[in-house]
N, C-alpha and C positions, 0 to 999 in steps of 0.2 A: 404396780404389780398386777399381773393378769391372772385371773383364776381360770386358766386354760392349760391344757397339756402343752408342754414344750414340744413334744413330738408332733402334735397336730399343727401347731402354729408354724413351725419351721419346715414343713414338708408340703409339696404340692398336693392339692386335692385330686383324688381319682377322677378322671374325666371320661371314662369309657363305660359309664352305667347304661343299662338298658333304658330305652325310652318307651313311653306307652304303658297300657295296663299290663298287670300280671294275668296271663291267660294261657290256654292251651295245654299242652302236655310236655312232660320231660321225663327222661329215663331216671334222673336223680334230681331231687330238690335239696339243696344244701341250706340249712337255716343258720345264718351267722356269717358275717364277712370279716372274721378275724383271721389270724394265721392258720388255724385249723381248717376253717371252712374254705379259704382261698387256696391253701395247699391241696385240699381234696378237689376242689373245682378244676384247678389247673390239671391235675393228674387224670381226672375223669374225662375232661374235654380232650386231652391228648390221646386218651384211649378210645375216642370215638363216641363217647356218650353225650347225649343232649343234656346239658346241665343248666339249671336255674338256681342262682343264689338269691335268697331272700334276707335282707338285712334291715333291722328295725330302724337304724339311724343311718350312719354312713360307714364306709369302709374303714376298719380299724378303730371304730368308735369305742369299743370296750377295753378289756385288759390288753390287747394288742397294741393299743395306742396310749396306755395310761400307766406303763410300768417304768422300771429304772433303767432300761436299755441294756441289761445284762443278758449275755448268753453263757451261762455258767454250767460247765459239765459236771457230771456226777449227780448223786442223789441229794435231795433236800435233806433227808435223814442222814445219819451217820451210815457209812457202809456196814459197820458192825451190827447195827440195828436191823438192817435189811438181811444180812447173812444169818442172824439169829432167828429172824422171823420166817425166812423163806429157804434157807439153805444156801450154800456158796453159788451153786449153778444159777439159780433164779436171781439171786442178788447181783451176780455179775452181768446177767442179761439186762437187768434193770439199769444198772450203772452205765453200761455201754450204750443203752438207748439214748441217753442224753448226749453222749459223745457222737453217736450217729446223727442225732438231731441237728447239732451244729454243723456237721459235715453236709447234711442235706441243705441246710441254708447257704452254706458257702457254694455248693454246687449250682443251686438255683440262681443265685446272684450272678455267677459266671454264665450259665446258660441264657439267661434272660437280659443280661446286661443291666442289672439293677444297681444304681448309684446310691449306696446307703451307708457308706463309711464303715463297712465291715472290717474288723481288725481282730487277730488272735492275740488279745491283750494279756491273758492270764487272770486268774482270780485269786484273792487273798481272803482266806477264812481267818479272821482276826480274833485272837483270844482276849476277851474283855476282862478276864480274871486269871491269876495263876493256875487255879484248878482247871480252867477251861483249856489252857495250853496243854496240860497233861492229858485231858480227854481227846483233844484234837490230835495229839501225837499218837495216841493208842490207835485212833481211827486211821491216821496216815500209815502206820506200819502195816495194816491189813491191805489198804487201798494200794500202796506202792508195791507190795509183794504180789497180790492176786489180781489186780484188775487195771491199774494205771500207773506205770513207772515214770510217767512224765509229771511227778509230784515231788515236792521238797518241803522240809520244815525249816523255817526261819526263826532263829532266836530273837529276842527283844533287840539285840544290838544290831543283827543283820537286817531286821525290818526297817531300820532307819534310812536304808537306802531307797526303800519303796514308799514309805509314808511317814510324815513328820508329825508325830502325835505321841503324847505321853500316856495315852488312854489304853494301850494295848501291850500284851506280854509275849508276843510272837504271833506266828501265823503259819498256816498251811498254804502253799502256793501250787495251784493246779494250772499248769502251762496250756492246757487244751481250751481253756475257757476264752470267750470272745466278747465283743461288743459291736453294736451297730446302731444306726439311726432307725428307730422303730417306725416312725411315720413314713419315711421314705421307703422302707422295705414293704410296708403294707400297701402303699399306693403302687409300687412296682410290681408286687406279686398280683394285685388285682388286674393291673393292665396286662400282665402275662396270661392270666386266666381268661380275660376277655379276648385277647389276641388269639387264643387257641380255641375259642368258641363258646365259652361260658357266658350266659346272660346274667348280669349282676343287677339286681333291682335294689336300690337304696330307699330308705323311707317306706319299707314294706314289712312291717312286723306280722308275724303269723298269729292270727287271732282265733284260728280254729283249725283243728286236724282231725280227721276221722278216716277209718278205713273205707275204701270204696273198690269193691271187687278184689283184684289182686294187688292193688295199689293203695294209694293214699289221695285224699282230697285235702288241699291247703287253701285256707281263706286268708286274704289279707285286705287291708282298706283299698288296695289298688286293683283287686280282683282275685280270681280263683285259679288255682293250678292243679292239674292232676299229675301225679308223679308215681312211677313204679317203685322207687326207692326214696327213702328220706334219711339224711344225716343230720343230726342235731349238734351244732357245734357253738353253743351259746354260753357255756360256762357259768359264771356268776350272774349273768343277765338272763338266765333262763326264766321264762314267765310262768304264771300259774297254769297255763295251757298244758304244761308239761309237769304235772303234779308229782309223778313218780320220781323224776330227776330232782325236783326241788326239795324233796324230803331227804335227799342224800347229798346235797351240795349246800354248804354254809357260806353265804356271801360275806366276806370280811374286808372292811375298808383298808386300803393301803394308800399312803399319802406321800406326796413329793414336792420338793422345791427345786427351782433352777436359779442359781445365783446370776448376777452379771458375769460377763466373761472375765476370767482371772487374768492377771498379767504374768509374764514369764517368772518374775520374781515370786509371786503369790503361789504359782504352781510348784516352784522349787521348794517353797516353804511349807507345803502341805501334801501334794501328791506327785512327787518326782517320778514315781514308778508307772504312773498312768495306767493302772489296772482297774478292773472291778473289784470292789471290796465289800465284804458282808461281816458283820460283828456276830459274836457267838451268843449274845443275850437272847432269851426267849422273845422279848420285846426289844429288839434291837434295830439297827440301821443298815442301810446298804447305800453305796455311793460310787460315783465314777465321774470322770470328765466327759463333757459332751464334745462333739467335733469342733465347735467354736470355743472350747475351753471354759464352759460354765461348770460349776460343780453341781451335779444332779444328785441330790440327797433325799433319801426316803426312809420310810419305816412305817410300822403299824400305828404309832402315835396314840391313836385311840381305838378301842375295840368297838366299832360302829358298823352298821350295815348300810349306811347312807354316805353318799358322796355328792354334796352340793356346795354351793359357795360358802354357806354359813359353817357347815361341818369342815370343809376344806381349810377355812380360815383358822378355826380353832386347832386343827391338827398342824397347820403350818407354823403356828406360834410355838407348839411343842417341838417340832422339828428344828426351828431355829436356835432353840436353847440346846438341843442335842448337838447341833452342828458346831456351835460355840464351845461346848465342852470338849468335843473331839479335836476341833481346830481352833484355839483360841485367837490365832492370827486373823481368823475370818469373822470374829464376833461383830455383829452389826453390819455385815456386808449387805448390799442392796440385793433384794430378792425380785427377779423379774417374772417368775412364773410360780404359782402354787396351785396344785391340783391333786385330785384323788381319783381312785377307781376301786373296783370290787375284785377280789380275788376269790376264786372258786375252790374253797377248802372242802376236802373229804375228811371224814373222821379220823382216818389213819394217815392222811397226808400223801397218800399214793394215788396217781391218776387212775382213771377207769376208761376203758374203751371196748366196745363190742356192739351187741344188739340186744334189745329188750322188746319182746312182743313185735318183732319185726322192724323196729325202729333203731337205726344205727346211731352211735353216739361216741364222742371222744371229749372228755372234759375232766375236771377235778385236779388240775395241774397244781394246785395248792401253793401258788406263788413261785413256782419253778417251771412255768410253762413256756416262755418265750423261746426257749432253746429247743423245745420238743414239739410244740404244737404244729408247725408246718410239716414236720416229719409224720406226726400222728395223722395229719390229713392225708398224706400219701398212703400211709398203712390202711387207713379206712377206705380210700379209694380202691386199693388193691383187693381188699376184703369184698367190696361191692361187686367188682368185676369178676371175682372168683379166682384170683391169683393167689399163690402161696406167699404169705407174708409172716413176719415175725412180730407178733403183738406181745410185748412183755407183760401187759396188764390183763391178758385173757385169763378168764376163770377166777379172778380175785373176787371173793364175795363182797357184796355191796348192800349192806343192810341200811335201812333208814335210820337217821340220827334220832335216838330217842327224844320225844317231846318236841321235835322240829317239824313244823307244818308248812314252812315256807319263810316265816319271818323269825330270824334268829335272836329271840328275846333274851337269850342266856348269854350273849357276848360280853356284857359288863362283868358278869361273874367270872367268865373264862379269862378275860384280861386281868382282873385282880388276882387270880390264881398265878398266872404267869409272872406277873410283876413281883409277887411274893417269892416265887422260886429264884427270880433274878436277884432279889435282895439277899437271900439266904445262901444261894448256890455258889 
């Protein structure tokens, strides 16, 4: 078993990185080479801006290469929650932003010729308890009537054609959802950005940032860059250099397994519908089949802000037990990959994008970012060049998390609370 991301291991590495030191000037410095940063870099370069991307590790290192491979449309919250919180017009704009995010990815794949196994697979929101089915059905009624008619409810009997498991009581099916190979998309998007003129420096963490005249001075171990504008696209991997953002982002571990490839008979006995799946528990699971028919199975597993081999191994054991509970036919199946990553959670689980004291940012996707991050990169690029854009997260208040100074000491307590809700709810 490898303690590495399946997406990283099964994709070509980006080969178009900038060589030599970080130096000179740029119109825009983009910090972070995940989907947000690369989407912005490509759009800015196409608009004629001199763009330099500064990545601490390698392209797609963070959440963009450590997720479950889902592109699920709609909100992470229930639509009813968003409608009650913000009113129907704002809630619909938020919901549709995720639909547009998937469409943006589909468009870029076609425009740039990126081979990443993109497919409109549809998503199943699985009811883990009878009461959850009733709650999902209430949300479905509003979603179907007001914002997404390409949805349907499946009873427990109807669900059998999609997923073979006694663990669920029905589901909501969202047909606009998709899936793709995250590592191949990240590498392809980086190559596209570089092809259009963006300089991408890997292994170049920003260790210093300060105002300098009308622009910014950025310091890295590879040298110093002057930039007129800066976009921060680091999510849960935001460093103490950016303290204001660190106090508003809670990094939470999310962990995954990739089994050996399943046989056709094993697929028929577990996932014949071949869709993305998410369970309704607070501490639940998400899963899908990979392009080579592995089961990619993930979840919070442990409320931890660390992801290393020791932490990933502990979480992997918990995930294996959950996998066996949902799919008894796969109990004890060989696991080829076990990995983790950090999710950039906001207190209310809605993204944030805008500018703070002249520094542009887009982050806080709260585990629902793969489908919208590239789109938000394009939105931020539009804002930077002065274009009219639709930012559904504009003007959302963003207060610091009480007691949070950068290290989320409170995560075990939060985890215990949500597990208690799952037991009694």
